[in-house]
N, C-alpha and C positions, 0 to 999 in steps of 0.2 A: 592737898594732893589726893587725899582719899576720894573726894568728890570728883576730881578731874579724871580719876581712873574708873569710877563706878558709873558715872553718867553715860558714857558711850555704851556700856554694857546694857543699861536700861533702854537706851534708844534702839540698840540692836534687837533686844528681846521683843520690843513693840513692833518694829517694822518688818522683821523677818517673816512672820506668819503671813502678813498681807502680801508682801512681794512674792514670796514663795508660792502661795496658793494660786494667784492670778497668772504670774509670768511662767511658772513651771508648766501649767496646763497648755498655755499657748505655745511654748517651745516644744512640748511633746507632740502636739498636733502637727507643727511644722516639720519636725524630724520624721514623723511617721507617715507623712504624706507621700513620700517617694524614697527610693533607695539612695538617690543622690540629692542632697540638699542644694537648693539654688540660693537660699539666703538664710540667715540665722540671727537670733538675738538671745544671748545667754548672759547670766549674771553670776557673780560670786561675791561673798562677803566673808571676811576672816577677822576674828577678834582674838588677840593673844594677850593674856595676863601673865606677868612674871614677877616672882619675888626672889630677891637675892639675900642670903643670910649675911650676918656679920662675919668678917674674917680677919685674921691677923695680918698686920703690915708693919714692917720695921720703919717705913717712911713712905711718904706719898709725894707726888709731883703734880704739876699742872694738868697732865693728861692721864692721871691714874684712875683706875677703878676705885670708887669710893668704898672704904672699908666697912662702913656701917650698912645696916639692912636697908634695902630699897625695894620699891615696887615700880613696875612700869606696865605700859600697855601699848598696843597698836591696833588700829581699826582700819580696814581697807574695804572699799566697795568698788567693784569693776563691772563695766558693761562691755560685752564682746559682740560687736556687730560686724557681719560679713556678708558678701554676696559674690556671685560669679559674673563679672562684667563681660566676659567673652569665654570661648571654649578653653578649658584647662587653666583658667586664671581665677584667682581669688583675691579680693580686696578686703582688708580688715581695718577697723577703727576701734580702739580701746581707750575710753576715758576712765579715769580713776579718781575716787574721793578718798583722801587719807587724813588721819589724825593720830597723834600718839605722843608718848612720853618715854623715850628710851632710857635704859639704865646708864647712869653717870654721864649723861649727855653724849652717849655713843663714844666713849673713850675708855682706855684701860685694858683692851683685850686685842689679841691677834684674831682669834675666831670669835666673833660676837654671838650672843646667845639667841638672836632671832634674825632670820633672814628677811623679815618684814620691816626691820627697824630703819633701814635706809630709805624706805619709801615715804616715811612720815616727816613732816616739817613743822610740827607744833600741835598744840592741843585744840586749835580751831580747825574744823573741816576745810580741806583745800581740794579744789577740783583742778585737774590738769590732764593733758593728753599723754597717755602712757605709750601708745603705739599707733602707727598709721603705716601700713605696709602692703605691698603687692607680692603675691606668690604666683609664679608662672611655671607650669609643668609641661615638659615635652616628653611624651610617652615613647618608649623605645622597644616595646614588646616584652617577651619573657613570661607572659601570663599576667592576669590581673590579680590584684589583692585589694581587700576591703580597707578603707580608711574610716575609722569610727569617728563619730561626732565628738568634739572636744571644745574647750573654751576658745582655742585659737584655730579650730579646724572644722570645716564643713564636711559632713559625711559624704562618702562617695567611693569611687574606684580609681585606682591608678595602676599603670603597668609596673611590674616588679623592676624592670630595667627602665630608668628614666633619668632625666636631668631636671633639676628644680632650681629656679632662681628666686631668691627672696630679696626685696629691695625696699628701702624706706626707713621708717623709725621703729626700731625693735631692740631687743636685747641680744647680745652675742650669745648668751646662754640659751636662747631659744633654739639655736642651731647647733652649737658646739658643746662638747663635754656632757652629753646626756648620760643618764644611768637609770635603769629601771627601779632601783632600790634606794637611791639617794640623790634627790634632785630638788624636790618641791617643798619649801618650808611651810606651805599651807596644808600639807597632808602627810609629810614624812619628817625627817629630822629637822629641828629648828636651827641648830647652830650653822654658821656659815661654812664650817668644815664639811657639812653634809650636802651643801648646795652645789659645790664645785671644788676643784683644786683650790686651796686657799692661796697658793703661790701663783695662781693664774691672774696676772694683773691685766685683765682684759679691758679694752677701751670702752668707757661708758661715762655718763654724767653721774652725779652723786646719787641718783635714784636707781642707777643700773641700766640705763637705756642710751641709745645713740642712733645716729644715722649711718647708713651704709648698705652694703650688699653682700650676699653670700651665695655661692653656687655649689650645688650638690650633684654628684654623679653616682647613681645607684646602678650596679651591674653585678648580677648574681649575688654572692655572699659579701660583696665588697661595697663600701661607700667611700668616696673621696670628697672632702669638703674644703673650700677655701673662701675666705671672706676678708673684707676690710671695713672697719667701723671708725666713727669719730669718737674722740674722747673729750674731756673737759678743757676749758681754756686755762685753768689752773688745777693742779693736782687735787683730786677728790672734790672739785667744785661742781656747781649745778649748770652754769652756762656752758653750752657745747661749742667746741672749736670746729667750725665747718670747713676748715682748710684741709680737706681729707687727703690731699696729695703732699702736704707738708707735715701735718701732725695726725697720727692715725694708730690704729691697732690692727695688725695682720695676724691671721691664724690659718693653719692648714691641719686637717685631721684626716687620718685614715682609719676606717672601721672595718672589722671583719667579723661576720657572724659564723658560729661554729656549733657543733654538737659534741658534748663531752658526757660519756656514760649515759647516753640517751637523753640528755637534758640540754636545752639551748643556752647559749652564752654569747657574749660579744667582747671583743678587745678593741680599744681605741688608743691611738697614739696621736698626741696633739703637740704641735710646735707653734709658738707664738712670738711676736715681737711688737713692741710699742715704741713709737717715736714721738717725742713731745719736748716742750720746754721744761726740763727737769734739772734738779741739782744732784750731784753725786755726794755720797756720804763722806768720802775722803776730802773733798773740797769744803763741805760744810764743817767738818771737824777742824780743819786747818783754820777756817774763818773764826770759829769759836775760840780756839786757842789764842789767836792773834787779837781777839776783841773780847776779853773776859767780862766786860761790863755790858755787852750787847744782849738783846733778848735771846733767850735760849732756843728760839725757833730758827736756828742757824741755816737750815735748809732753804728758808725763804730768801735769805740774803745772797745766795750764790746761784740762783737760777739765771744763768747768763748765757745759755746756749742750748741748742737741741741735743738730746741724748737718746740713745737707743737701748732698750732693755729687752730681754728675751728669756725663754724658758722652754722646757720639754717635759711632757708628762705622759703617764700610762694610766688607763682607765679600764677596769675589768668588771663585768657583771656575769654571774654564773648561777643558773637555776640549780638547786639541789633536788627538788621534786616539783610537783605541779603547784605547790603552795608556798615554797620557801626558796630563798636565794641568798647569795653572798656577793659582796662588792669590795673593790679595792681601788684606791687612787693614790698615785705618787707623782710628785712634780718637783723639779729643781729649776730655780731661776738664777740669773747671773749675780744678783745681789749687790750691784754697785750703785744703783740709783734709788731715789726715794719712790714710794708708792705712787703710782699714776692714778689709779681709779678703783682699786678694790681693797685688798686687805694688807696689813703689815705682816708679810711673811715672804721668805725667800726660798723655803723648801717646805713641802707639806706631804703628809701621809695620812690616809684614813682607810679604815676597813670596818666591815660590819656584816650584820645578818638581819634579814627581814622575813617574816612569815605571816601568812593569814591565819586567822583563828579557827581553822577547820577542826583542829584536834579537840577544841573545847566548844564545838557547835556554834562558832561565831565566824562564819566564813567571810563576812564582809568587814571584819575587824583586822587590824594589822599591828603586830608587835615588831619593834625595831631596836637593835643594839648597835652602837658605834664606838670605836676607839679612834682618836685622832692625835697626831703628834706634829706640831708646827714649829719651824725653826727659822733663825735669822742668820744672815751672812756675817762674816767677821767684820766687814766695814760698818754695817748697821749696828752691830753690838758695840763697837768702839765708840760710835757716835752717841748712843744712848748711855753708855757707861760714863761718859764725860759730862753728862747732864743735858745733852741735847734733847729737843722735843720734835717729834714728827706729828703728822696729822691726827693719828688716833692714840698714840702711846707716848709716854715720857714720864718716868717716875722720879727724875732728878738724879738717878744713879741706877746701876744694874749689876746684879749678881746673876749672870746668865744661866738659864736652864731652858730647854725646849718647853713650850706651852703644850700641855697634854690635856685631853678631854675624854671623858666617858659620858655617853648620852644613851638614855633609854626612853622610848615613847610607846604609848598604847593609843591607837586611833580607833575609836568605837563608832560604828554607824548607828545612829539613833533612829533615823527614818530615812525615807527617800530624799536624797540631796542634803542631808544634815549629819555632821560628824562632830564628836567631842573627843578631844585628846588630852591625855595627861603626859607630862614630859619632865624628866629630871636630868640635869647636867652637873657634873663635878669637874671643875677646871683647876688643874694644878699649874703653878707658876704663871699667873695671869700677866700678860705683857712680857712673858719670857723672863720673869724676875723671881728667883728662888727666895727672896726676902719678903714675898707677899703671897697670901693664899694658904691653902686652897679655897676655892669659892664654890658654894652650892647654890644652884638655881632651880627652882620649881616653876612649872608653867602649866596653864590651862589654855587650850585652844578650842574655839568654836568656829566651824567652817561650814558654809552653805553654798551649794551650787543649784541654780535653777534656770 
């Protein structure tokens, strides 16, 4: 296992300087040629190494986090290619190469320790299409504002009041549930609890992407978003169900920008629903009790009809000063059906603080602190306590407690386009079980953009 973890790091160390040197200069020349980019080619690579310590466990089941010490890694390499096919339109294509070895085969937690873990499919490098989408903007006035160059964004100008349509293959999280301080596991918090609401069971394939469309209306300090996306053919599977009028994930989000004590902030309210071939926990538990000798994955035996699940969440970001800010997310789902495409959680709460290192003369560095508390519904708790197994968790029994997390990271800029991060996570009641844990996880992250 040690070689499987260290070889990708060696490959990364050898290839980064070559790619970075040549491609970064080309990208810089392209970006600097005009205020509005007509085309772009950008790249990123992220390597995350994690080590989990031994922890106590009164018992373990088929989908438990392994109690002994473990090491894991993920390595991703993405190309971001875009151009403007006509006025106010942008077309993007993103291929990705991934490889990795997740902790405990990606089981045993509600909030997993790395947001990159779902992208990898084994220790052999795999190339696949991550995104292919069109963005069309209809400007409506209100004055112009600058759009900075980014991995999924051509530099240019847009009207403050505008309508934007995004359609194609992308992630729901590219459009919805944004947060300045907690969003990207490649540069911010690693845990899933810092990527989004953990209880947001948004439609996506096993890697987090799908097909669909989203419409955004920007007017003054308000933004209204609505979208529909495809999900997997089976819960948390990779093949995508393209019957978007039969099985889908819908979301509507309202965002308002404000100023509080002279500092900017935003409030977002997100409502969602997913419809798919799913099983309810009540039906799965009844099946298990009637068939005591059957496999413990009772949810798979009772997927006999389409079901709808839904939730409502609040997302707040607020600057404290020009270098620091706080955030908060809270969401409640209905909790009656199995997980469709994201995490094993029916309610979630996270809050934290982020600051640049200006106070210690490291303005390009970032320090972040987060606390998260994730919960299960009564129906899901009964199912797990009876010995049932779901996609990510199943200890064979359950003494329920909310799964809680403390995470701290320090992201240090080493040079242009290159960052190194140290991260520590302490997770109490892994998979919502007070008979197991707590778990300590340390991480090192290398991230390059060029």
